[in-house]
N, C-alpha and C positions, 0 to 999 in steps of 0.2 A: 444505391446498390441494386434496387429492383430494376432499374434501367439497364444494368449490365447483366441481369439474369442471376444475380447472386442473392443468397439468403443467409440469415444467421441461424446456426444450429445450437442445440443445447451443449453445454460444457460436458466433456467426457467424465464419467464417474470411474476414475482409476483407483479410488480408495484414498486412505490417508495414512500418515505415519506420525508417531509421537516425536516431538522435538523439545529438548530441554534448553531453556534459556540459561547460558553459562553465567550470567550476572545475577539473576534472581532465583534460579533453580525451578522456575515455573515450567510446567510441562503443558504443551499445547498440541492439538492435533492439526496437522497441516496437510492440505491436499497434495497427493503425489504429483511431482512435476512443478511444484511451486516452491520457491525459496522462502524461508521464514522472514527474510528481509522485506517482503512485500506486504507485511501485516499492518502497515500504517500508510497514511496519505502524506507524502513528502510536502505537498503544497500547503497542507494545514499546519505542519510543523514549521515550515519556513515562514509562514504568515506571522507566527508569534515572534519571529526574530526582527521584524521590521520596526524601526524606530517610530514612535508616535509623534515625535517632534522632529522637524527637519534638522539636519546637522548644523545648520547655521544658527540655530536657536529659534525661538518663537518669533513670529512677525506680528 
């Protein structure tokens, strides 16, 4: 990035809003402009779905 003359700025502080989880009723504050669906890491969740044993059985 520095080679191209670019730099990283701070994230804008646009405030937050309250969002209620329809399944649990939990109320959380979410930054404006961000969808509540981004509150978890999909890679970590998907990692738990991987089978520890190959589908052909143990070798």
